[in-house]
C-alpha positions as CSV (number, residue, x, y, z in Angstrom):
1,M,95.4,136.5,377.0
2,S,92.0,137.6,376.2
3,T,90.3,140.6,377.6
4,E,87.8,138.2,379.6
5,D,90.6,136.0,381.1
6,S,92.3,139.4,382.5
7,A,88.8,140.6,384.0
8,E,87.8,137.5,385.5
9,F,91.1,137.1,387.5
10,D,92.2,140.7,387.9
11,Q,89.0,141.4,390.0
12,K,89.7,138.6,392.5
13,K,93.4,138.2,392.6
14,V,95.2,139.4,395.6
15,I,98.8,139.7,395.2
16,A,101.0,138.1,398.4
17,P,104.0,136.4,398.8
18,R,103.8,132.3,399.1
19,R,106.7,131.1,401.7
20,V,107.6,128.6,399.5
21,S,110.9,125.8,400.1
22,F,112.5,123.6,398.0
23,D,114.7,120.5,398.7
24,W,118.0,120.7,396.4
25,R,119.6,117.6,398.0
26,D,119.0,115.5,394.9
27,T,119.2,118.1,391.9
28,P,121.8,117.5,389.8
29,L,124.2,120.2,388.5
30,H,123.1,119.3,384.9
31,W,119.2,119.3,385.8
32,I,118.3,119.2,382.4
33,P,119.7,115.9,381.4
34,D,122.3,116.2,378.6
35,E,121.7,119.6,377.9
36,P,124.4,121.8,380.1
37,T,124.1,124.8,377.4
38,A,120.2,125.0,378.0
39,T,120.7,124.1,381.9
40,H,123.3,127.1,382.4
41,V,121.5,129.4,380.4
42,I,118.3,129.1,382.6
43,N,120.9,129.0,385.7
44,V,122.0,132.7,384.8
45,L,118.5,133.6,387.0
46,H,120.0,132.4,389.9
47,L,123.2,134.8,389.2
48,L,121.2,137.9,388.6
49,L,117.7,137.5,390.7
50,P,119.3,137.4,394.5
51,A,120.6,140.8,394.1
52,G,118.4,142.1,391.5
53,E,115.1,141.1,393.4
54,R,116.6,142.7,396.9
55,W,117.2,145.8,394.6
56,F,113.4,145.9,393.6
57,V,112.3,145.6,397.0
58,R,114.8,148.7,398.0
59,V,113.4,150.9,395.3
60,F,109.9,150.3,395.7
61,K,110.3,150.7,399.8
62,E,111.9,154.3,399.2
63,A,109.2,155.1,396.6
64,L,106.3,153.8,398.9
65,P,105.6,157.4,400.7
66,L,104.8,158.6,397.0
67,V,101.8,156.3,396.6
68,R,98.6,157.8,397.1
69,D,96.4,154.9,395.9
70,P,95.2,152.1,398.4
71,E,94.7,149.4,395.9
72,L,98.0,150.0,394.1
73,L,99.7,150.5,397.8
74,Q,98.4,146.5,398.6
75,D,99.6,145.6,395.3
76,V,102.9,147.1,395.8
77,K,103.3,145.5,399.3
78,G,102.5,142.2,397.6
79,F,104.9,142.6,395.1
80,M,107.7,143.3,397.3
81,G,106.9,140.2,399.6
82,Q,106.9,138.1,396.3
83,E,110.1,139.4,395.1
84,A,111.8,139.3,398.6
85,T,111.0,135.3,398.6
86,H,112.3,134.9,394.9
87,S,115.4,136.5,396.1
88,V,115.9,134.1,398.9
89,Q,115.1,130.7,396.9
90,H,117.2,131.4,394.0
91,A,120.3,132.3,396.6
92,Y,119.6,128.9,397.9
93,V,120.2,127.6,394.5
94,L,123.7,129.6,394.3
95,N,124.5,127.7,397.5
96,H,123.3,124.5,395.8
97,L,125.9,125.0,392.8
98,A,128.8,125.9,395.3
99,E,128.2,122.4,397.1
100,Q,128.7,120.7,393.6
101,N,131.9,123.0,393.0
102,L,130.6,125.8,390.8
103,D,131.7,128.8,392.4
104,T,129.6,131.8,391.4
105,G,131.2,134.4,393.3
106,A,133.4,136.0,390.8
107,Y,130.4,136.6,388.7
108,T,127.8,137.5,391.5
109,K,130.1,140.3,392.9
110,H,129.6,142.4,389.9
111,V,126.1,142.1,389.6
112,D,126.0,143.1,393.7
113,F,128.4,146.0,392.3
114,L,125.8,146.9,389.7
115,F,122.7,146.9,391.8
116,E,124.0,148.1,395.2
117,K,126.4,150.8,394.2
118,L,125.7,152.0,390.5
119,L,122.1,151.7,391.0
120,G,122.1,152.4,394.8
121,E,119.8,155.3,396.6
122,A,122.3,157.8,395.3
123,P,123.3,158.6,391.8
124,P,126.9,157.1,391.5
125,F,130.1,159.0,391.0
126,G,128.4,162.4,392.5
127,V,126.4,162.8,389.3
128,P,124.2,165.8,390.1
129,I,120.7,164.4,389.5
130,P,117.9,165.3,391.9
131,A,116.8,162.4,394.4
132,R,113.2,162.4,392.9
133,E,114.4,161.9,389.2
134,W,116.8,159.5,390.1
135,L,114.0,157.3,391.9
136,R,111.9,157.8,389.0
137,F,114.7,156.3,386.6
138,R,115.0,153.5,388.9
139,L,111.6,152.8,388.9
140,S,111.4,153.0,385.1
141,L,114.4,150.2,384.9
142,V,112.2,147.8,387.5
143,A,109.2,148.3,385.1
144,A,111.2,147.3,382.1
145,I,112.8,144.4,383.6
146,E,109.6,143.1,384.8
147,Q,108.4,143.2,381.3
148,F,110.9,140.7,380.6
149,T,110.3,138.7,383.8
150,A,106.7,138.6,382.6
151,V,107.5,137.2,379.1
152,L,109.8,134.4,380.7
153,G,107.4,133.5,383.6
154,N,104.6,133.0,380.4
155,W,107.1,131.1,378.3
156,V,108.1,128.7,381.3
157,L,104.7,128.0,382.0
158,H,103.9,126.8,378.6
159,A,107.2,125.1,377.7
160,E,106.2,121.9,376.7
161,G,109.8,121.2,375.1
162,L,111.2,121.1,378.9
163,D,109.1,118.7,380.1
164,H,109.9,116.2,377.3
165,A,113.4,116.6,378.7
166,D,112.8,115.1,381.8
167,P,114.2,118.1,383.7
168,D,114.5,117.7,387.4
169,A,111.4,118.5,388.8
170,V,112.3,120.6,392.0
171,M,114.0,123.1,389.6
172,L,111.1,122.9,387.2
173,D,108.6,123.7,390.0
174,L,110.9,126.6,391.2
175,L,111.4,128.0,387.7
176,R,107.3,127.6,387.3
177,W,106.1,129.0,390.7
178,H,108.7,131.8,390.0
179,G,107.0,132.6,386.3
180,A,103.5,132.3,387.6
181,E,104.2,135.1,390.3
182,E,105.7,137.1,387.6
183,V,102.8,136.9,385.4
184,E,100.5,137.4,388.7
185,H,102.2,140.7,389.4
186,R,103.1,141.7,385.8
187,A,101.4,144.9,385.9
188,V,102.5,146.4,389.5
189,A,106.0,147.7,388.8
190,F,104.6,149.4,385.5
191,D,101.6,150.9,387.4
192,M,104.0,151.9,390.4
193,Y,106.5,153.9,387.6
194,Q,103.1,155.5,385.9
195,H,101.9,156.3,389.4
196,C,105.3,157.9,390.8
197,G,106.7,158.8,387.5
198,G,105.6,162.3,387.0
199,A,103.1,163.2,384.1
200,G,103.0,163.9,380.4
201,L,105.7,163.2,377.8
202,P,108.6,163.3,380.5
203,R,107.0,160.5,381.9
204,Y,106.7,158.1,378.6
205,A,110.0,159.4,377.4
206,R,111.7,158.0,381.0
207,R,109.7,154.9,380.5
208,I,111.4,154.4,377.1
209,E,114.7,155.4,378.5
210,G,114.5,152.6,381.1
211,M,113.9,149.8,378.3
212,V,116.7,151.2,376.4
213,V,119.2,150.8,379.2
214,V,117.7,147.3,380.5
215,A,117.4,145.3,377.4
216,P,121.1,145.5,376.2
217,V,122.6,145.2,379.9
218,L,120.5,142.1,380.3
219,L,121.4,140.7,377.1
220,W,124.9,141.3,378.1
221,L,124.8,139.8,382.1
222,W,123.1,136.6,380.3
223,V,125.6,135.7,377.7
224,W,128.3,136.5,380.2
225,G,126.7,134.6,382.9
226,A,126.0,131.7,380.7
227,A,129.7,131.8,379.3
228,Y,130.9,132.0,383.0
229,L,128.8,128.9,384.2
230,I,129.9,126.8,381.2
231,R,133.4,127.6,381.5
232,H,133.5,126.9,385.5
233,D,131.2,123.7,385.3
234,P,133.5,120.9,386.9
235,Q,131.6,118.3,384.8
236,L,132.5,119.9,381.5
237,A,136.0,120.4,382.5
238,G,136.7,122.9,379.7
239,R,135.3,120.7,377.2
240,L,132.3,123.3,375.8
241,R,131.9,126.8,375.4
242,Y,129.0,129.0,375.2
243,S,127.9,129.6,371.6
244,L,125.1,130.9,369.6
245,R,125.1,127.3,367.7
246,E,124.5,125.4,371.0
247,H,122.1,128.1,372.4
248,N,120.1,128.1,369.0
249,R,119.9,124.5,368.9
250,A,118.2,124.3,372.6
251,V,115.7,126.9,371.6
252,A,114.9,124.7,368.5
253,K,113.9,121.7,370.9
254,G,112.0,124.2,373.0
255,L,114.4,124.3,375.9
256,L,114.9,127.9,375.8
257,P,112.8,131.2,374.6
258,T,113.1,132.1,370.9
259,W,115.0,135.4,370.2
260,R,111.6,136.6,368.6
261,E,109.5,135.8,372.2
262,L,112.1,138.0,373.9
263,G,112.8,140.4,371.3
264,S,109.2,141.5,370.2
265,A,108.7,142.3,374.1
266,I,110.6,145.6,373.3
267,P,108.3,147.0,371.0
268,R,105.3,146.2,372.5
269,Y,106.4,148.0,375.5
270,F,107.4,151.3,373.7
271,R,103.7,152.1,372.6
272,R,102.1,154.5,374.3
273,S,99.1,152.9,374.9
274,Y,100.7,149.8,376.4
275,H,99.9,147.9,379.7
276,P,101.6,144.8,380.8
277,S,97.9,143.3,381.5
278,Q,98.5,142.2,378.2
279,E,101.3,140.1,378.9
280,G,100.8,136.1,379.3
281,S,98.0,134.1,380.8
282,L,96.8,135.0,384.2
283,R,94.8,132.0,384.0
284,R,97.6,129.7,383.4
285,A,99.6,131.0,386.1
286,V,96.7,130.7,388.6
287,E,96.2,127.1,387.3
288,Y,99.8,126.4,388.0
289,L,99.9,128.0,391.5
290,A,97.3,125.5,392.3
291,T,99.3,122.6,391.3
292,S,102.6,123.8,392.1
293,P,104.1,121.4,394.9
294,A,106.1,123.9,396.7
295,A,103.3,126.6,396.4
296,R,100.6,123.8,397.9
297,A,102.8,122.8,400.7
298,A,103.0,126.7,401.3
299,A,99.4,127.2,401.3
300,G,99.0,124.2,403.6
301,A,101.3,125.5,406.1
302,V,99.5,128.8,406.4
303,G,96.4,126.9,406.9
304,R,97.6,124.9,409.5
305,A,99.1,127.7,411.4
306,A,95.8,129.7,411.3
307,L,94.0,126.6,412.8
308,S,96.4,126.2,415.3
């Protein structure tokens, strides 16, 4: 994204939740036709995000008293509203999968344990970490995760391969609405960490530590989640297993981001001068949010409520 593009939109964008809704009644289990691996690799989002984004909101709520910048505080509150909405909408997809006899509870209970217990308000297992340092560590994790969500959000907004595959329109709108909001608020978690994470070298070192923890854990959770979904898919009935060969075939067709796109996000984040405003195209995100069926319906509902 160009500096001009960033400056034009950053000056006038207010981060605020859009109270969207989606009708899943006609969405098939394999919402990318004849592409179960690509479908389920993307479906891992629905396994991770309900608990993960609730956790983002809890961590930020805990850190709100530390925020002294009014503009950042406004952005953080908008971020929290967007993430809470994301969590709810992805949870509805889990319900839809269960209605199609794909129960995800055996996997999501581990995700819940990760965010609610291991990364809860107090350090796990009685580890003697000062409360402020534990909060800063968790803020660094949120910032690192948001690096990947911005990259994924920008990818799905430009993924022509998905358009060519004739996916379910409702699922594609969910993914692109969510992706656009991730690009829209891509710098908030980073700015929150920088504001609350202390000063000097320790702050930078903790930021790096956050990414060192997040990158391998996300990879592990994603592979495990894709394998789980494919193994328990009632329509596949055990005829397919997750494999890098099938994954890479989907990548070659433009149905999934490349390993290079994901992996290169890490060294960028390690640069001392890095800022997430460099990620993605805010212009493309704003353009999609202006045309998204769900976002337009939500904006219309707000307008009608204001007039009533």
